[in-house]
VOGU-3710 file (C-alpha; in Angstrom, 3 decimals, decimal comma):
1> msadnderny> 27,121/-8,412/27,429  24,552/-10,983/27,847  21,255/-11,193/25,935  19,217/-10,336/29,142  21,264/-7,162/29,661  20,705/-6,080/26,050  16,916/-6,525/26,416  16,748/-4,444/29,605  18,834/-1,595/28,071  16,989/-1,542/24,736
11> kvgygrppqg> 15,214/1,791/24,198  11,790/1,712/22,637  10,728/4,752/20,645  10,073/6,247/17,206  11,435/3,789/14,613  12,422/1,261/17,302  9,462/-1,019/18,135  9,589/-3,522/20,994  11,675/-6,546/19,810  8,774/-8,852/20,610
21> trfkkgqsgn> 6,498/-7,139/18,046  8,985/-6,984/15,239  8,692/-9,132/12,137  10,697/-12,333/12,301  13,586/-12,818/9,900  12,292/-13,916/6,512  8,645/-12,896/7,215  7,024/-10,307/4,975  5,234/-7,343/6,523  2,107/-8,260/4,566
31> pkgrpkgavd> 2,051/-11,976/4,111  -1,224/-12,223/2,221  -0,368/-9,132/0,100  -2,524/-7,558/-2,611  -4,710/-10,046/-4,340  -4,062/-10,697/-8,034  -6,327/-8,666/-10,198  -6,926/-5,938/-7,630  -7,106/-2,517/-9,294  -6,167/0,638/-7,455
41> mgsvfqrvva> -8,087/3,851/-7,913  -5,232/5,555/-9,935  -5,477/2,813/-12,653  -9,314/3,159/-12,771  -9,046/6,947/-13,058  -6,465/6,612/-15,910  -8,727/4,181/-17,797  -11,816/6,452/-17,446  -9,938/9,605/-18,511  -8,335/7,814/-21,587
51> rpspsvrarg> -11,795/6,558/-22,756  -13,019/8,614/-25,755  -15,985/10,766/-24,975  -18,892/11,155/-27,472  -18,875/14,479/-29,334  -21,940/16,697/-29,205  -23,230/19,145/-31,804  -24,754/22,493/-31,074  -28,289/21,127/-30,854  -27,291/18,422/-28,393
61> lae> -27,357/15,544/-30,806  -24,580/13,095/-31,005  -22,713/12,818/-34,312
//
């Protein structure tokens, strides 16, 4: 089989993108990636939930 024949018989579909649009060997899917120091919402939520909350007395005054 030649390379031309393989290209013509190649089926494109779910999970099989066209060969011309695939990532090249050794190339990452996201070359720039996530910047250092970026924080996702889950980390922010965990930090907020873990923070101690002020206690309140019956009259609404903080202890």
